C-alpha positions in Angstrom: 0.0 0.0 0.0 1.3 3.5 -0.8 0.5 7.1 -0.1 -0.5 7.6 -3.8 -3.0 4.8 -3.6 -4.4 6.3 -0.4 -4.7 9.7 -2.0 -6.4 8.3 -5.2 -9.1 6.7 -3.1 -9.6 9.7 -0.9 -10.3 11.7 -4.0 -12.7 9.0 -5.3 -14.5 9.1 -1.9 -14.5 12.9 -1.7 -17.9 13.4 -3.4 -19.4 11.7 -0.4 -17.6 13.9 2.1 -19.3 17.2 3.0 -17.0 20.3 2.8 -14.1 18.2 1.5 -11.0 20.1 0.4 -7.3 19.6 0.2 -5.5 21.9 2.6 -2.0 20.8 1.4 -0.6 18.1 -0.7 -0.6 15.7 2.3 -3.6 16.9 4.3 -7.3 17.3 3.6 -10.3 18.4 5.6 -14.0 17.5 5.6 -17.1 17.2 7.8 -16.9 14.0 9.7 -19.0 11.3 8.0 -19.0 9.2 11.1 -20.5 11.6 13.7 -22.0 14.1 11.2 -19.8 16.8 12.7 -22.6 19.2 13.6 -26.4 19.2 13.1 -26.5 23.0 13.8 -23.7 24.2 11.6 -23.3 22.3 8.3 -20.1 24.2 7.6 -18.3 22.6 10.5 -15.4 20.5 9.2 -13.4 18.7 11.9 -12.4 15.6 10.0 -8.8 15.4 8.8 -6.8 13.2 6.5 -3.1 13.3 7.4 0.0 11.4 6.5 2.1 9.2 8.9 5.0 7.0 7.9 4.1 7.1 4.2 0.4 6.4 4.6 -2.8 8.5 4.9 -5.0 8.2 8.0 -8.3 9.8 9.0 -9.0 11.5 12.4 -12.1 13.5 13.6 -11.5 16.1 16.2 -15.1 16.1 17.2 -15.9 12.4 17.9 -12.2 11.2 18.0 -12.8 8.5 15.4 -9.5 7.3 13.9 -8.9 4.8 11.1 -7.0 4.0 8.0 -8.2 5.0 4.5 -9.3 1.4 3.9 -11.4 1.2 7.1 -13.1 4.5 6.1 -13.8 3.1 2.7 -15.4 0.0 4.3 -17.6 2.3 6.3 -18.8 4.4 3.4 -18.3 2.6 0.1 -18.0 -1.2 0.0 -17.2 -1.3 -3.7 -14.4 1.3 -3.4 -12.9 -0.6 -0.5 -12.8 -3.8 -2.6 -11.1 -2.0 -5.4 -8.6 -0.4 -3.0 -7.8 -3.8 -1.5 -7.2 -5.4 -4.9 -5.0 -2.6 -6.1 -3.0 -2.6 -2.9 -2.5 -6.3 -3.1 -1.4 -6.1 -6.7 1.3 -3.5 -5.8 2.5 -5.6 -2.9 3.1 -8.6 -5.3 5.1 -6.4 -7.6 7.6 -5.4 -4.9 11.0 -6.9 -4.8 12.0 -8.8 -1.7 13.1 -6.4 0.9 11.3 -3.4 -0.6 9.0 -1.5 1.7 6.9 1.7 1.9 8.6 2.9 5.1 12.2 3.1 6.3 12.5 3.7 10.0 15.7 5.2 11.4 16.6 3.5 14.7 17.0 6.6 16.9 18.0 6.1 20.5 17.6 9.1 22.9 20.8 10.4 24.3 19.2 10.3 27.8 19.1 6.9 29.4 17.7 5.7 32.7 18.6 2.6 34.6 16.2 3.3 37.5 15.1 0.0 38.9 11.6 1.4 39.5 11.1 0.9 35.8 11.9 -2.8 35.9 9.0 -4.8 34.7 7.8 -2.1 32.4 8.2 -2.3 28.6 9.5 0.6 26.5 7.0 1.6 23.9 9.6 1.0 21.2 9.9 -2.6 22.2 6.2 -3.4 21.8 4.7 -5.1 18.7 2.8 -2.8 16.4 -0.6 -4.4 17.2 -0.2 -3.8 21.0 -2.8 -1.3 22.4 -0.1 1.0 23.7 1.7 1.1 20.4 -1.6 1.6 18.6 -2.4 4.5 20.9 1.0 6.1 20.3 0.5 5.7 16.5 -3.0 7.1 16.8 -1.7 10.1 18.7 1.2 10.3 16.2 3.7 10.6 19.1 7.2 11.0 17.4 9.0 7.7 17.3 12.3 9.2 18.7 10.5 9.5 22.0 9.2 6.0 22.3 12.3 5.0 24.3 11.2 7.2 27.2 7.6 6.1 27.3 6.6 2.7 28.9 3.7 0.3 29.2 2.5 -1.6 32.2 -0.6 -3.8 32.6 -0.5 -3.1 36.4 -0.3 0.6 37.0 -1.4 0.2 40.6 1.7 -1.9 41.5 3.9 0.6 39.7 2.4 3.5 41.7 3.3 1.7 44.9 6.9 1.3 43.8 7.1 5.0 43.0 5.3 6.1 46.3 4.7 3.3 48.9 2.3 5.7 50.7 0.0 6.3 47.7 -3.6 5.0 47.5 -3.0 2.9 44.5 -5.6 1.7 42.0 -6.0 -1.9 40.9 -4.2 -3.8 38.1 -5.0 -1.4 35.3 -3.1 -1.2 31.9 -1.7 2.2 31.2 0.9 4.1 29.2 3.5 5.3 31.7 5.2 8.7 31.3 8.1 8.9 33.8 9.4 12.2 35.2 13.2 12.0 35.6 15.7 14.2 37.4 19.1 15.1 36.0 20.6 11.9 37.3 18.1 9.7 35.5 16.1 8.8 38.6 12.3 8.6 38.5 10.8 11.3 40.7 7.2 10.8 39.5 5.1 9.5 36.7 1.8 9.8 34.9 -0.3 6.9 33.8 -2.4 7.6 30.7 -5.5 5.4 30.2 -5.7 3.5 26.9 -9.4 3.0 26.7 -10.6 6.5 26.3 -12.2 5.8 22.9 -14.6 3.5 24.8 -17.3 5.9 26.0 -18.7 3.6 28.6 -15.4 2.8 30.3 -14.1 6.4 29.8 -16.7 7.7 32.2 -15.4 5.4 34.9 -11.7 5.9 34.2 -9.4 8.8 35.0 -7.6 9.9 31.9 -4.4 10.7 33.7 -3.2 9.5 37.1 -0.1 11.3 38.6 2.1 9.8 41.3 5.1 11.6 42.9 8.0 9.7 44.5 10.3 12.6 45.6 8.3 14.5 48.2 10.9 17.3 48.3 9.8 18.4 44.9 7.0 20.9 45.2 5.7 20.7 41.6 6.5 18.2 38.9 7.8 19.5 35.6 8.1 17.1 32.7 11.2 17.3 30.5 13.5 19.2 32.9 16.3 16.6 32.4 16.4 17.2 28.6 15.6 20.9 28.3 18.3 23.4 27.6 17.8 26.4 30.0 20.0 28.6 27.7 17.5 28.4 24.9 13.8 29.5 24.9 11.6 27.0 26.7 8.2 26.1 25.5 6.0 25.3 28.5 2.8 23.3 27.7 0.1 21.7 29.8 0.7 18.0 29.0 3.9 15.8 28.8 2.8 14.3 25.5 2.3 17.7 23.9 5.8 18.7 24.9 7.2 15.9 22.7 6.1 17.8 19.6 8.2 20.9 20.4 11.9 21.2 20.5 13.0 22.3 24.0 9.5 21.7 25.3 8.6 21.0 28.9 5.3 20.5 30.6 3.8 21.6 33.9 1.6 19.5 36.2 -0.8 21.5 38.3 -1.6 25.2 38.5 1.0 25.8 41.3 3.7 25.5 38.6 2.5 28.7 37.0 4.1 30.7 39.7 6.9 28.5 41.0 9.6 28.1 38.4 12.4 25.6 39.1 15.8 27.2 39.9 17.3 25.7 36.8 14.9 27.7 34.6 15.0 30.9 36.7 16.9 32.9 34.0 15.4 31.2 31.0 13.3 32.8 28.3 9.9 31.1 28.3 6.8 30.9 26.2 3.7 29.5 28.0 1.2 27.6 25.9 -2.1 26.6 27.3 -4.7 24.6 25.4 -6.9 26.3 22.8 -10.0 26.2 24.9 -11.4 29.8 25.2 -14.6 28.7 26.8 -12.8 26.7 29.5 -12.8 28.8 32.7 -9.8 27.0 34.2 -7.7 27.5 31.1 -8.7 31.2 30.8 -7.9 31.6 34.5 -4.4 30.1 33.9 -3.8 32.4 30.9 -4.9 35.5 32.9 -2.7 34.6 35.8 0.3 34.1 33.5 -0.2 37.6 32.0 -0.5 39.1 35.5 2.9 37.4 36.3 4.5 39.1 33.3 5.0 35.9 31.3 5.1 35.6 27.5 2.0 33.7 26.5 0.8 32.1 23.3 -2.7 33.4 22.4 -4.1 31.1 19.6 -5.5 32.9 16.6 -9.1 32.3 15.6 -8.0 30.3 12.6 -6.8 27.5 14.9 -9.7 25.1 15.7 -7.7 22.3 17.3 -7.7 22.0 21.1 -4.0 21.2 21.7 -0.6 20.8 20.1 -1.1 17.0 19.6 -4.3 17.7 17.6 -2.5 20.3 15.5 0.2 17.8 14.6 -2.3 15.8 12.5 -2.3 18.6 9.9 0.9 20.7 10.6 4.6 19.9 10.9 6.3 20.5 14.2 8.2 23.3 12.5 4.9 24.9 11.5 3.5 24.6 15.0 6.6 26.2 16.5 6.3 29.1 13.9 2.6 29.5 14.7 3.4 29.7 18.4 6.2 32.2 18.0 4.1 34.4 15.8 1.3 34.5 18.4 3.3 35.0 21.6 2.6 38.2 23.5 3.3 39.8 26.8 2.1 42.8 28.8 -0.7 45.0 27.5 -0.6 43.3 24.1 -1.2 39.9 25.7 -4.1 41.4 27.7 -5.7 42.7 24.5 -5.2 39.5 22.6 -6.5 37.5 25.5 -9.8 39.5 25.6 -10.3 38.8 21.9 -9.6 35.1 22.3 -11.6 34.5 25.4 -15.3 33.6 24.8 -17.7 34.3 27.6 
């Protein structure tokens, strides 16, 4: 299967996709055919086709439906899906032994940790492609070069107890594990990300993120401190996974981190980037507080519809995201004026 085959069949299907248009050579936009996108506003278009490892995928930012082009064809046009499959199989047979659509560079992060707390966990990069954690990471298009610092466990409750013996642990629950390291490579805390959030029934019963802190001397956890360069501008975001899409990105955990900056970053230039949720009172409160503290803040332009950096990565390169952030970073009175325009009562 190839990107050209995917694009051909996306075009063949496009007549059935409301508001379909190509935004770039490798990304397209349409109203979601799965959820209908919006009954009130027929111009809403929150479905996206994007490329990943030489293939096209589909993702809706409204209902979170994610699938391959073939799976979308099966949902919408059985005949097209059969033609797609036959054409793809024909091209596979024409390949020479050893040929492939994708070439992966084996990148190993410079940072390594031998902390025994992580014993028994499996690095994301060592999981088979059909494992739920690997599928989640591919779904969220987490850059492969970071898969060596992300882990999986099928018993997050036991892992929590290893990090903090005094914690009130949950049961044996499978989760993606995001460790927080210090400069010596020791785990000082971790977050567990649920993998079943697409399941609406279970999602109501499951906390999306669970945070555990092992080093009680640390007031607030910051993710990425061990790999950030304090001599360069830091990009401070809300979630650890979002920080993986930005060079020199770090993430805060908890509102207290807005005021209390680690000594290592005391003299660093910083851009603070909250989620693009102008109707969320808590997010607006964070942005307002940052402006009061004299921080440089990214105020997203009205043209950006995505909620966070991870969602933007489906249709934009990391370089384009960084450029967008830099062009929309403000401080002082200018930040206040932009914030008032962005905030929606």
